[in-house]
N, C-alpha and C positions, 0 to 999 in steps of 0.2 A: 636394452632395446630401443632406441629413441623413436618418438611418435611426436607426430604434426597435426595435431588438433584442429580442425574447420570447420567449425561449427557456430551459426551465432546466435542458437536457443542458449539464455545465459544457465537454466536451470541446467538442462541435458549438457552443456560443455563441460561446469563444475561438477555433473557428478562423475562425467565421464572419467574428467581428468584425476580427481580422486579417487574413483574405483583403479584407473589403471597404474595410479603411483603407488596406491596398494600393492598391485601385484607385483612390484619393481620394475615398473616403463619410466622411464622420463618421459614427463607430456610438457612440449608447448600448446600453447590455447592462444588461436587468432579468431577475429567475428566476423572478419567479409572474406571476399573474395581476391579482393586487391593485395591484403596485408597476407593468404591463404600460397596466392600465386609468389608474389614474393621470397617469401619463406622458403615455398619447397623448391624452388630455381636457384637457391642460391648456392654456387658453385664453391663454396669458401663454409659450407654448413657445419654440421654436426660429423658426417660421413667423412673419410678422406676421399671418399670419389664424388662429395658436396651431394647435398639434402641427406634424406632421413630415412629412415628402415622401414617404415612405412607411412603414410597421410591417409587420414580419416577424413573424409571430404564429403560434409551437407551440398548436398543441389542449390536449397531454394535460402543462397545468400546476399546479403546485399553488396552493393556496390557493384559484383560481376559472380553472374551464375555459375555455381559448384562447375558445369559442364561447360563452360566457358573454359574456366581455371583447367581444369583436365586437358581439354583439347588443347590448350596452350601448351602445360606441361609437356606434352606427349611432345609436340611441334616444333619445341624446346631440347627434345632428347634428351631428359628428364624420365630416367629409369628406374625410380622410386615406385615400390606397390604402391595401387591407389583401392583402399577398399569405399567407398563410397557407404553415408550413412543417410538415409532418408525415409520420410512417409510417404514417398510417393511410389506407390505399389503396383503401380498398373504393367505388366509385362512392356510394350513399348518403350515404359520410361528406363527397364532394365536394359534391355536390348540397347537403347540408344548410348547408356551408359560404359555397357559393356563394348561397346562398338566404337567409342570414342577412345577407350585406352583404359577404364576401369578393368582392376585383378580379380575383385569380387564386391558383392554388393548384400549390403542388412538391410533390412525391413524395419524403421523404426515403429510402438518399441522392441527393445531387442534387450536378450539377455547378455551378459556383463560376461558371463564365462564362456560363451559364445563369441562374442566378439575377439577376448583374449586368444581362444581360440583358431581364430580364422586370420587373425593377424600372424600368431608363428606360422603355420601354413602358408602365409604369404613369405614370411623370412627365411624360409627352410627353403622354397621354390628359388627365391631370386639369387640365394647363396648355393644352390644346383644341389641341395641334400634331400633323400627325400626320407631317413632317419629322423625321428622327433627328436633326439640325443644330439648333442657335442660328444666326441670321444676325443683323447689324442694319449695315449700312451694307457694307463691305465686309469688316466683320472677320466669320471663321465657324467657331464652335468644334464640335465633335461630342463630344461626354459619354461617347461609349461610347469613345472610342479616347484619349482626352484630346486631340487634335488641335486647336490654333488656327492661323490663318489672314488676313494684312489683304490684301489687293487678290490672293491666289492662292499669297502668300509666306508661310512657315513661322515662326513666333513662338513661340517655347521659353516656357513656363510653366510655375513650378512647382505644385504640386498644390494649395496654398493659393491662390495667383493665380485659377488656372482658375475653383476653388469660387466666389471671389466675383466675377470676372465673369460666371460664368455665372446668378448669384442674379443679376446685375443685368439681366444680358439676355435674363432668361427675362421679365421685368415691366418693363417701357423705361416711362418716366414715373412709377413708383412711387418716391419718397423711403425709404431705409433708414437706421436711427439707426444709433451705430456697436455700439452694444448689440446688434443684429438682427445685424448682419454679424457681428461675435464668436462669435455660436449657430451662423451658419451654418458656419462653421470649425472649431468646436472642442467635441469629446465635451465633457464631464462633468470626465471624467478629466487633461482638458489643463489646462496652465497657460499663462495669457494674458496679454498686458504689456501698460501700457495705451496703448501706440501704436501697437502690431501694426495694427490697420485704416487705418490714416494710413499707413503703412510700406510696405502691399501695395496701396493705390491710388496711389501715390506710383508703385510698380515699373510698376501698367500704364500710367497715366499716361505715364513714359517709354515705353513698349514700344508703344502706341497712337497717342499723342499726347492732347496735355492738355486739348485740347476734351473729350474721349466722356466721364470722370467729373465730372458737376459736382456742386461742394460751396453744398448751399442750409442758408447759415449758423445757427449756431443748433438744427440739425434735423437733417443726414446727407447723405447721397452719391445720385447719380440719374444716370442714364444717358438724356438726353431721349427724349419718345418721338418715333417717327422719322416725324410726323405737320408737325413743327417747331414744334409749339405750346411759346411760350416758356416759361423757366423763371425763378425768380426769386434767381438766380446771384450774389448779391451778391459782391464780393471778387477779380472775376477766375476767368481758371481753375483756378488750382491752390486759392482760396478759404482761407478760412481753418481749420487744423483746431483740431480739439476731444477 
């Protein structure tokens, strides 16, 4: 899951970023409202449809208040779930934030496990899922616990293997380019190797079977829709690496 954290307090921002990364999230952190608005509005950002999986938004931001950031995002039709993180606990503040387009509200100080649980719930809702786990055939992924099984047997995955497979399984039939998949795995300050995605794809095929992830030559990778619709997968199960 790719997260945009908009928080000006250095101590809170650093602790949230570190804690979420330890839980397998990819986190980009900005410290003022203008930077948050620019990052969240980027239509060529980490998600194929523009933006992040979740925006964590403080209200008391320099340069542009968080409430103004939220209102502007919704006016621009940015549909990314927004979870407000703030010390403002008055009912009027919560109502104002929710009415401006926030999807959830968490009062500081907060428990990081609760924050992660709320983020997972927002993503499920955005993807139209009620069930907390992802299923594809006999494969099951639990984003909250990062557990993976196939036919009931546990499969050990690294954090980035899990993140990559989660993205593919959440949208079967969608072809992801290599740059799009890189964006799912790495934050702004991470160094990315030229063949990193291919290495993880190879590892996932080795663990779950070569037919799970197909290569669309010259385009990217896809987990076929379970309807059985045929995909153009020239080059065999492993396909061509780019």
